C-alpha positions as CSV (number, residue, x, y, z in Angstrom):
1,X,21.8,13.4,-27.3
2,X,19.3,16.2,-27.4
3,X,18.6,17.3,-23.8
4,X,15.1,18.7,-24.6
5,X,14.1,15.5,-26.4
6,X,15.1,13.5,-23.3
7,X,13.0,15.8,-21.0
8,X,10.0,15.5,-23.3
9,X,10.2,11.7,-23.5
10,X,10.6,11.3,-19.7
11,X,7.8,13.7,-19.0
12,X,5.4,12.1,-21.3
13,X,6.3,8.5,-20.6
14,X,6.5,9.1,-16.8
15,X,3.0,10.6,-16.8
16,X,1.5,7.8,-18.8
17,X,3.2,5.3,-16.6
18,X,1.9,6.8,-13.4
19,X,-1.6,7.0,-14.9
20,X,-2.1,3.7,-16.5
21,X,0.4,1.1,-15.3
22,X,-1.9,-0.2,-12.6
23,X,-4.9,-0.1,-14.9
24,X,-3.1,-2.2,-17.6
25,X,-1.9,-4.6,-15.0
26,X,-5.4,-5.2,-13.7
27,X,-7.1,-5.5,-17.1
28,X,-4.5,-7.5,-18.9
29,X,-5.7,-10.7,-17.1
30,X,-9.0,-12.5,-17.6
31,X,-12.1,-11.1,-15.8
32,X,-12.5,-12.3,-12.3
33,X,-15.2,-14.8,-11.5
34,X,-18.3,-13.1,-10.1
35,X,-19.1,-13.6,-6.5
36,X,-21.9,-16.0,-5.8
37,X,-25.3,-14.7,-4.8
38,X,-25.5,-16.9,-1.7
39,X,-23.0,-16.9,1.2
40,X,-20.0,-19.2,1.0
41,X,-19.9,-22.7,2.5
42,X,-18.2,-22.8,5.9
43,X,-15.6,-25.4,6.7
44,X,-13.0,-26.2,9.3
45,X,-9.3,-26.2,8.7
46,X,-8.4,-29.8,7.9
47,X,-5.7,-31.5,10.0
48,X,-5.6,-34.7,8.1
49,X,-6.8,-35.1,4.5
50,X,-7.7,-32.1,2.3
51,X,-10.9,-31.3,0.6
52,X,-12.0,-28.8,-2.0
53,X,-13.0,-26.2,0.6
54,X,-10.6,-27.4,3.3
55,X,-6.9,-26.7,3.9
56,X,-4.0,-28.9,2.7
57,X,-2.9,-31.6,5.1
58,X,-0.9,-30.2,8.0
59,X,2.9,-30.7,7.9
60,X,4.1,-30.8,11.5
61,X,7.0,-28.4,12.4
62,X,8.6,-31.1,14.5
63,X,9.9,-33.8,12.1
64,X,9.7,-36.4,14.8
65,X,6.0,-35.8,15.4
66,X,3.8,-37.8,13.1
67,X,0.6,-36.2,11.9
68,X,-2.3,-38.3,13.4
69,X,-5.0,-39.2,11.0
70,X,-8.1,-37.2,11.5
71,X,-11.6,-37.5,10.1
72,X,-12.3,-34.9,7.4
73,X,-14.3,-32.0,8.6
74,X,-17.2,-32.0,6.3
75,X,-19.0,-29.1,4.8
76,X,-21.0,-27.1,7.3
77,X,-24.2,-25.0,6.9
78,X,-23.9,-21.7,5.1
79,X,-22.7,-18.7,7.2
80,X,-25.3,-16.5,8.7
81,X,-25.4,-13.1,7.2
82,X,-26.1,-11.6,10.6
83,X,-24.6,-13.1,13.8
84,X,-27.2,-14.4,16.2
85,X,-25.4,-12.8,19.2
86,X,-22.5,-10.3,19.3
87,X,-20.3,-8.6,21.9
88,X,-19.5,-4.9,21.1
89,X,-16.1,-3.5,22.0
90,X,-15.4,0.2,21.8
91,X,-12.0,1.9,22.2
92,X,-10.9,5.4,21.3
93,X,-10.1,4.3,17.8
94,X,-12.1,1.1,17.2
95,X,-15.7,0.0,17.3
96,X,-15.8,-3.8,16.8
97,X,-18.2,-6.7,17.0
98,X,-17.2,-10.1,18.2
99,X,-19.5,-12.9,17.1
100,X,-20.2,-15.3,20.0
101,X,-20.3,-18.1,17.4
102,X,-16.6,-18.6,17.1
103,X,-15.7,-15.7,19.3
104,X,-14.2,-13.9,16.3
105,X,-13.9,-10.3,15.0
106,X,-16.6,-9.9,12.4
107,X,-16.9,-6.2,12.1
108,X,-14.6,-3.3,12.7
109,X,-15.3,0.4,12.3
110,X,-12.4,2.9,12.4
111,X,-13.9,5.8,14.3
112,X,-11.1,8.2,13.6
113,X,-11.3,7.7,9.8
114,X,-14.5,8.8,8.1
115,X,-15.3,7.5,4.6
116,X,-15.9,11.1,3.5
117,X,-14.6,14.2,5.3
118,X,-18.0,15.9,4.8
119,X,-19.7,13.0,6.7
120,X,-17.6,12.4,9.8
121,X,-20.3,10.3,11.3
122,X,-19.7,7.4,8.8
123,X,-16.5,5.6,9.6
124,X,-14.5,3.3,7.4
125,X,-15.7,-0.2,8.0
126,X,-12.7,-2.6,7.5
127,X,-14.2,-5.9,8.6
128,X,-17.8,-6.8,7.9
129,X,-20.0,-9.9,8.3
130,X,-22.6,-9.0,5.7
131,X,-22.8,-11.2,2.6
132,X,-22.1,-8.4,0.1
133,X,-18.9,-7.3,1.7
134,X,-17.8,-10.2,3.8
135,X,-14.4,-9.8,5.5
136,X,-13.9,-11.7,8.8
137,X,-11.4,-13.4,11.0
138,X,-12.0,-17.1,11.9
139,X,-9.8,-18.5,14.7
140,X,-9.8,-21.5,16.9
141,X,-8.3,-24.9,17.8
142,X,-8.6,-28.3,16.2
143,X,-8.3,-31.7,17.9
144,X,-6.3,-34.0,15.7
145,X,-8.2,-37.0,17.2
146,X,-11.5,-35.5,16.0
147,X,-12.9,-34.9,19.5
148,X,-14.6,-31.8,20.9
149,X,-12.7,-28.6,20.0
150,X,-13.1,-24.8,20.4
151,X,-13.2,-24.0,16.7
152,X,-14.8,-21.0,15.0
153,X,-18.2,-22.6,14.7
154,X,-18.5,-23.3,18.4
155,X,-20.4,-21.0,20.8
156,X,-18.4,-18.8,23.2
157,X,-19.8,-16.8,26.1
158,X,-18.7,-13.3,27.4
159,X,-19.4,-11.8,30.8
160,X,-21.0,-8.7,29.2
161,X,-22.6,-7.8,25.9
162,X,-20.6,-4.6,25.6
163,X,-17.1,-3.3,26.7
164,X,-15.8,0.2,26.6
165,X,-12.2,1.2,27.1
166,X,-11.8,3.5,30.1
167,X,-8.1,3.2,30.9
168,X,-5.1,2.3,28.8
169,X,-6.0,-1.3,28.3
170,X,-9.2,-3.4,27.9
171,X,-9.3,-7.2,28.2
172,X,-12.3,-9.1,26.7
173,X,-12.6,-12.8,27.5
174,X,-14.8,-15.3,25.8
175,X,-15.1,-18.8,27.2
176,X,-16.0,-22.2,25.6
177,X,-17.5,-24.8,28.0
178,X,-19.1,-27.2,25.6
179,X,-17.0,-30.1,26.8
180,X,-16.9,-31.2,30.4
181,X,-13.2,-32.1,30.2
182,X,-11.8,-29.4,27.9
183,X,-12.2,-25.7,28.7
184,X,-11.0,-23.0,26.4
185,X,-11.0,-19.2,26.1
186,X,-10.2,-16.5,23.6
187,X,-8.8,-13.4,25.3
188,X,-8.6,-10.1,23.3
189,X,-6.5,-7.2,24.5
190,X,-7.2,-3.7,23.2
191,X,-5.0,-0.7,24.0
192,X,-5.6,3.0,23.8
193,X,-4.7,4.6,20.5
194,X,-3.7,1.2,19.0
195,X,-5.0,-0.8,16.1
196,X,-3.1,-3.8,17.3
197,X,-5.3,-6.4,19.1
198,X,-3.7,-9.2,21.1
199,X,-5.4,-12.6,20.8
200,X,-4.6,-15.3,23.3
201,X,-5.9,-18.9,23.1
202,X,-6.1,-20.7,26.4
203,X,-6.9,-24.4,26.7
204,X,-7.2,-26.4,29.9
205,X,-7.2,-30.1,29.7
206,X,-9.2,-31.7,32.5
207,X,-9.3,-35.1,30.8
208,X,-7.3,-38.2,31.9
209,X,-5.5,-38.3,28.5
210,X,-3.4,-35.8,26.6
211,X,-5.0,-33.4,24.2
212,X,-3.3,-32.9,20.8
213,X,-4.3,-30.3,18.3
214,X,-3.4,-27.1,16.5
215,X,-4.4,-23.5,16.7
216,X,-5.3,-21.6,13.5
217,X,-6.0,-18.1,12.4
218,X,-7.9,-17.6,9.2
219,X,-9.0,-14.5,7.2
220,X,-11.8,-14.7,4.6
221,X,-12.8,-12.0,2.3
222,X,-15.2,-11.7,-0.6
223,X,-13.3,-10.9,-3.8
224,X,-14.7,-7.7,-5.2
225,X,-13.1,-6.6,-8.5
226,X,-12.8,-2.8,-8.5
227,X,-14.1,-0.5,-11.2
228,X,-11.0,1.3,-12.4
229,X,-11.3,5.0,-12.8
230,X,-8.7,7.5,-13.8
231,X,-10.1,10.0,-11.4
232,X,-10.1,7.6,-8.4
233,X,-7.0,7.4,-6.3
234,X,-7.9,4.0,-5.0
235,X,-7.5,2.7,-8.6
236,X,-3.7,2.9,-8.2
237,X,-3.5,0.6,-5.2
238,X,-3.5,-3.1,-4.8
239,X,-6.5,-4.7,-3.1
240,X,-6.4,-8.3,-2.0
241,X,-4.5,-10.9,0.0
242,X,-0.8,-10.7,0.8
243,X,1.7,-13.0,2.6
244,X,5.1,-12.4,4.2
245,X,7.2,-15.6,4.7
246,X,10.0,-14.1,6.7
247,X,12.0,-13.1,3.7
248,X,9.7,-12.1,0.8
249,X,6.5,-10.1,0.6
250,X,4.0,-11.4,-2.0
251,X,0.8,-9.8,-3.3
252,X,-1.4,-12.7,-4.4
253,X,-3.5,-12.6,-7.5
254,X,-7.0,-14.0,-7.0
255,X,-6.9,-16.1,-10.3
256,X,-3.5,-17.4,-9.5
257,X,-4.4,-18.8,-6.1
258,X,-7.7,-20.1,-7.5
259,X,-5.7,-22.1,-10.0
260,X,-2.8,-23.1,-7.7
261,X,-3.3,-22.6,-4.0
262,X,-0.3,-21.6,-1.9
263,X,1.0,-23.9,0.9
264,X,4.3,-23.2,2.8
265,X,5.8,-23.4,6.2
266,X,7.4,-20.2,7.5
267,X,8.7,-18.5,10.6
268,X,8.4,-14.8,11.4
269,X,5.6,-14.5,8.8
270,X,2.2,-13.0,8.7
271,X,-0.9,-12.8,6.5
272,X,-3.0,-9.8,5.6
273,X,-5.7,-8.3,3.4
274,X,-4.9,-4.8,2.1
275,X,-6.6,-2.0,0.3
276,X,-5.8,1.6,-0.2
277,X,-4.7,3.1,3.1
278,X,-6.0,0.2,5.3
279,X,-5.0,-3.3,6.3
280,X,-6.2,-6.3,8.4
281,X,-3.5,-8.7,9.4
282,X,-2.9,-11.8,11.5
283,X,0.6,-12.4,13.0
284,X,1.3,-15.9,14.5
285,X,4.0,-16.3,17.1
286,X,7.3,-15.4,15.2
287,X,9.2,-18.3,16.8
288,X,6.8,-21.0,15.5
289,X,7.1,-22.8,12.2
290,X,3.6,-22.0,10.9
291,X,1.9,-23.5,7.9
292,X,0.5,-20.7,5.6
293,X,-2.2,-21.5,3.1
294,X,-3.8,-19.3,0.5
295,X,-6.7,-20.3,-1.8
296,X,-9.6,-18.9,-3.6
297,X,-12.9,-20.4,-4.4
298,X,-16.6,-19.5,-4.4
299,X,-15.8,-15.9,-5.0
300,X,-13.7,-15.7,-1.8
301,X,-10.0,-15.7,-1.0
302,X,-8.9,-17.4,2.2
303,X,-5.6,-17.1,4.1
304,X,-4.9,-19.4,6.9
305,X,-2.1,-19.8,9.4
306,X,-1.9,-23.2,11.2
307,X,0.4,-23.7,14.3
308,X,2.6,-26.7,14.9
309,X,0.9,-29.5,16.8
310,X,0.4,-28.7,20.5
311,X,0.4,-31.4,23.1
312,X,-1.4,-30.7,26.4
313,X,-0.9,-33.4,29.0
314,X,-3.8,-34.5,31.3
315,X,-4.4,-31.7,33.7
316,X,-2.1,-29.3,31.7
317,X,-2.7,-25.9,30.2
318,X,-1.9,-24.4,26.8
319,X,-1.4,-20.7,26.0
320,X,-1.0,-19.6,22.4
321,X,-0.7,-15.9,21.5
322,X,-1.2,-14.2,18.2
323,X,-1.5,-10.6,17.1
324,X,-4.2,-9.0,15.0
325,X,-4.0,-5.6,13.3
326,X,-7.1,-3.9,12.0
327,X,-6.7,-0.3,10.9
328,X,-5.0,2.3,8.8
329,X,-1.5,1.7,7.5
330,X,0.3,3.7,10.2
331,X,3.9,2.7,9.7
332,X,5.0,3.1,13.3
333,X,2.2,0.8,14.6
334,X,2.7,-1.7,11.7
335,X,6.5,-2.0,12.4
336,X,5.8,-2.5,16.1
337,X,3.3,-5.3,15.4
338,X,5.4,-7.5,13.2
339,X,8.5,-7.7,11.2
340,X,8.1,-5.9,7.8
341,X,4.4,-5.4,8.3
342,X,4.9,-1.9,7.1
343,X,5.5,-3.4,3.6
344,X,1.7,-3.4,3.4
345,X,2.1,0.3,2.6
346,X,2.3,-0.5,-1.1
347,X,5.1,1.7,-2.5
348,X,5.8,-1.1,-5.1
349,X,9.2,-1.2,-6.7
350,X,10.1,2.2,-5.2
351,X,9.9,1.0,-1.6
352,X,13.6,1.3,-1.0
353,X,13.5,5.0,-1.8
354,X,9.9,5.8,-0.7
355,X,10.2,4.6,2.9
356,X,13.1,6.9,3.7
357,X,11.4,9.8,2.0
358,X,8.2,9.1,4.0
359,X,10.3,9.2,7.2
360,X,11.7,12.6,6.2
361,X,8.3,13.8,5.3
362,X,6.9,12.7,8.7
363,X,9.9,14.3,10.5
364,X,9.3,17.6,8.7
365,X,5.6,17.4,9.5
366,X,6.4,17.0,13.2
367,X,8.1,20.4,13.0
368,X,5.7,22.4,10.7
369,X,2.4,20.7,11.8
370,X,0.9,20.9,8.3
371,X,1.2,18.2,5.6
372,X,1.0,20.7,2.8
373,X,3.9,22.7,4.2
374,X,5.8,19.5,4.8
375,X,5.4,18.6,1.1
376,X,6.8,21.9,0.1
377,X,9.7,21.7,2.5
378,X,10.6,18.1,1.4
379,X,10.5,19.3,-2.2
380,X,13.0,22.0,-1.3
381,X,15.2,19.4,0.4
382,X,15.1,17.1,-2.7
383,X,16.1,20.0,-4.9
384,X,19.0,20.8,-2.5
385,X,20.2,17.2,-2.7
386,X,20.3,17.3,-6.5
387,X,21.3,21.0,-6.8
388,X,24.7,20.3,-8.2
389,X,23.4,17.7,-10.7
390,X,20.6,20.0,-11.7
391,X,23.1,22.8,-12.1
392,X,25.1,20.8,-14.5
393,X,22.0,20.1,-16.6
394,X,21.0,23.8,-16.3
395,X,24.3,25.2,-17.5
396,X,24.2,22.9,-20.5
397,X,20.7,24.1,-21.4
398,X,21.7,27.7,-20.8
399,X,24.6,27.4,-23.2
400,X,22.4,25.7,-25.7
401,X,19.9,28.5,-25.4
402,X,22.7,31.0,-26.0
403,X,23.7,29.2,-29.2
404,X,20.2,29.2,-30.6
405,X,20.7,32.1,-33.1
406,X,23.8,30.5,-34.5
407,X,22.1,27.1,-34.6
408,X,19.3,28.7,-36.7
409,X,21.9,30.2,-39.0
410,X,23.5,26.8,-39.6
411,X,20.1,25.3,-40.3
412,X,19.4,27.9,-42.9
413,X,22.9,27.4,-44.5
414,X,22.7,23.6,-44.6
415,X,19.0,23.1,-44.9
416,X,19.5,20.7,-47.9
417,X,22.4,18.8,-46.5
418,X,21.7,17.1,-43.2
419,X,25.1,15.5,-43.0
420,X,26.9,18.8,-43.4
421,X,24.5,20.3,-40.8
422,X,25.3,17.6,-38.3
423,X,29.1,18.1,-38.8
424,X,28.8,21.9,-38.5
425,X,26.7,21.6,-35.4
426,X,29.3,19.3,-33.7
427,X,32.0,21.7,-34.7
428,X,30.1,24.6,-33.1
429,X,29.6,22.6,-29.9
430,X,33.3,21.8,-29.8
431,X,34.4,25.4,-30.3
432,X,32.0,26.7,-27.6
433,X,32.8,23.8,-25.3
434,X,29.1,22.7,-25.1
435,X,28.2,19.1,-24.4
436,X,24.6,18.4,-25.3
437,X,24.7,15.1,-23.3
438,X,25.9,16.8,-20.1
439,X,22.4,17.1,-18.6
440,X,21.2,13.6,-19.3
441,X,22.7,11.9,-16.2
442,X,21.2,14.3,-13.7
443,X,17.7,13.8,-15.2
444,X,18.1,10.0,-15.2
445,X,19.2,10.0,-11.5
446,X,16.3,12.2,-10.3
447,X,13.5,10.3,-12.1
448,X,13.3,7.4,-9.5
449,X,13.3,9.8,-6.6
450,X,10.4,11.8,-8.1
451,X,8.4,8.6,-8.8
452,X,9.1,7.4,-5.2
453,X,7.8,10.6,-3.8
454,X,4.7,10.3,-6.0
455,X,4.0,6.9,-4.3
456,X,4.6,8.3,-0.9
457,X,1.9,10.9,-1.4
458,X,-0.5,8.4,-3.0
459,X,-0.1,5.6,-0.4
460,X,0.6,7.3,2.9
461,X,-2.6,7.2,5.0
462,X,-1.2,10.1,7.1
463,X,-2.0,12.4,4.2
464,X,-5.5,11.1,3.8
465,X,-8.0,13.9,4.3
466,X,-5.2,16.2,5.6
467,X,-5.9,19.9,5.1
468,X,-3.5,22.5,3.7
469,X,-4.9,26.0,3.5
470,X,-7.8,28.0,2.2
471,X,-10.0,25.8,-0.1
472,X,-7.5,22.9,0.0
473,X,-9.0,20.9,3.0
474,X,-8.0,17.5,1.8
475,X,-4.6,16.8,0.1
476,X,-5.6,13.2,-0.8
477,X,-8.3,14.3,-3.3
478,X,-8.3,16.6,-6.4
479,X,-8.3,20.3,-6.1
480,X,-12.1,21.1,-6.2
481,X,-11.5,24.3,-8.2
482,X,-8.5,23.1,-10.3
483,X,-6.4,26.1,-9.1
484,X,-3.3,24.1,-8.4
485,X,-3.3,22.2,-11.8
486,X,-3.7,25.6,-13.6
487,X,-0.9,27.2,-11.6
488,X,1.3,24.1,-12.3
489,X,0.5,24.4,-16.1
490,X,1.4,28.1,-16.0
491,X,4.6,27.4,-14.2
492,X,5.6,24.7,-16.7
493,X,4.8,27.1,-19.6
494,X,7.2,29.7,-18.2
495,X,9.8,27.0,-17.5
496,X,9.8,26.2,-21.2
497,X,10.6,29.8,-22.0
498,X,13.8,29.5,-20.0
499,X,15.0,26.5,-21.9
500,X,16.4,26.4,-25.5
501,X,13.8,25.8,-28.2
502,X,14.2,22.4,-29.9
503,X,15.5,22.7,-33.5
504,X,12.9,20.3,-34.7
505,X,9.5,22.1,-35.3
506,X,7.6,19.0,-34.2
507,X,9.5,18.9,-30.9
508,X,9.0,22.6,-30.4
509,X,5.2,22.1,-30.9
510,X,5.2,19.2,-28.4
511,X,7.1,21.4,-25.9
512,X,4.4,24.1,-26.2
513,X,1.5,21.8,-25.6
514,X,3.2,19.8,-22.8
515,X,2.0,22.2,-20.1
516,X,-1.6,21.7,-21.3
517,X,-1.2,17.9,-21.3
518,X,0.2,17.9,-17.8
519,X,-2.5,20.2,-16.6
520,X,-5.2,17.9,-17.9
521,X,-3.5,14.8,-16.5
522,X,-2.9,16.3,-13.1
523,X,-6.4,17.9,-12.8
524,X,-7.8,14.8,-11.1
525,X,-4.7,13.7,-9.2
526,X,-4.6,14.3,-5.4
527,X,-3.9,17.9,-4.6
528,X,-0.9,16.9,-2.5
529,X,0.8,15.5,-5.5
530,X,0.0,18.5,-7.6
531,X,1.3,20.7,-4.8
532,X,4.6,18.8,-5.0
533,X,4.8,19.1,-8.7
534,X,4.0,22.8,-8.7
535,X,6.6,23.4,-6.0
536,X,9.2,21.3,-7.9
537,X,8.4,23.2,-11.1
538,X,8.8,26.6,-9.5
539,X,12.0,25.7,-7.9
540,X,13.4,24.3,-11.1
541,X,12.3,27.4,-13.0
542,X,14.0,29.7,-10.4
543,X,17.2,27.6,-10.5
544,X,17.2,27.7,-14.4
545,X,16.6,31.5,-14.4
546,X,19.5,32.0,-12.0
547,X,21.8,29.8,-14.2
548,X,20.8,31.6,-17.3
549,X,21.6,34.9,-15.7
550,X,25.0,33.6,-14.6
551,X,25.8,32.2,-18.1
552,X,24.6,35.4,-19.7
553,X,26.9,37.4,-17.4
554,X,29.9,35.1,-18.1
555,X,29.4,35.7,-21.9
556,X,29.0,39.4,-21.7
557,X,32.2,41.3,-22.6
558,X,33.6,43.4,-19.8
559,X,33.8,47.1,-20.5
560,X,37.2,48.8,-20.0
């Protein structure tokens, strides 16, 4: 096997794959249905029969508990674009609105994460009640007998219109008192520095009979197909609904759940909506057998978690706790919130390699305090891990380079007889103890690690808007002056000079233009990724130069 040919193919195919795999995936399916001009029709989670806009019939977690028949919750008026009354909650990292209709989170601004680094006053808005970008939580309880219930369409009351975190914890309570016998509350708990929000349902049964019902947590989001752009980093990340059933993590395609809604009962699961760098998730109690549903209609996707049936005796009290997460994909906070919630950091098929590499990158950053320096240090560590393998490949290439004059002589001698040329070439390799295939395995082994590091740099929110030095004040966007891509192209050009020239003129020409191709491809990639590639190329070039020097010295006759 020709080592140079292998390098060329991997370089070209790898770059094309990184650039267009996600684009092809998105555009290979039929166009998504456009979102409706009007707001979606509201409905309640059905606990009996199912309707087009309602949830499938509830399957009780307790096999001995029959599901009582319940009247279907019919269609309700269209959602208001602007809540009639809200409660504002501000912490050191969140600025949220809670709609008193339903007592739910309907808007969330991430105050520590501006949309644009040049406009720090405009934060990322993750949840939004407006019709054009609707993304809200809807939570509540349903009475299986069809009686009064504190669902997400009922009115809740708070003690104050605004709350501000002053200590380490802030508790916001909203009460429902529409029924004389049943009292209910939603209690939100916010903590300093945290994007995890505790949500506790409390129901007190003052009636003479038992109350039977379920608690539910639902997420609704307007489906907005993204415009794919080669120059946009967001184009490479999945945006949409995801489910975790305790064993498997599934990204749900809008068209698939529109054609075939998902319904399953799980434990230790969660539901979420993700986009590049950010996530909103709902985590039911892990010990419960929760019914998960996913559907899409009317231009929206809807994820719902329904608890097992809860029985509250006369004079009794029910407490049901869930966790919400609204914020950046900070892996420490995600893992503390729920089992495997850090999978929302979408490393794809390279997760098993990318997660450990991210931990190493974070550990190095803790020492050096700069993400650019951390990228360089981790690149050096990767090169050290594969030093012996790369040395094997390098020695093979150095010996091949040493044989170039003799190879050209054979090509001239047997230019009209390819079979004789092949035999003479193999004889030469055998005499000189050169194995052209010796460098193949090291290259194959390293490719998955390089691709995994690529996804670490693309997906990790910690590197978003992180400065490096001089003009590079944001490693998550392209180099504004294209200095890094040009340096990378120059380094790749000099690297080719250290390797043996391919015997085929076409391959030689491809090798010459490869630095230009890579420079063009990488010009619009995040500068953090280009910094990694530049560092890796320089280190590879230095290692190959050293190996060439050693091989040259070994083949130089010693003077008496």
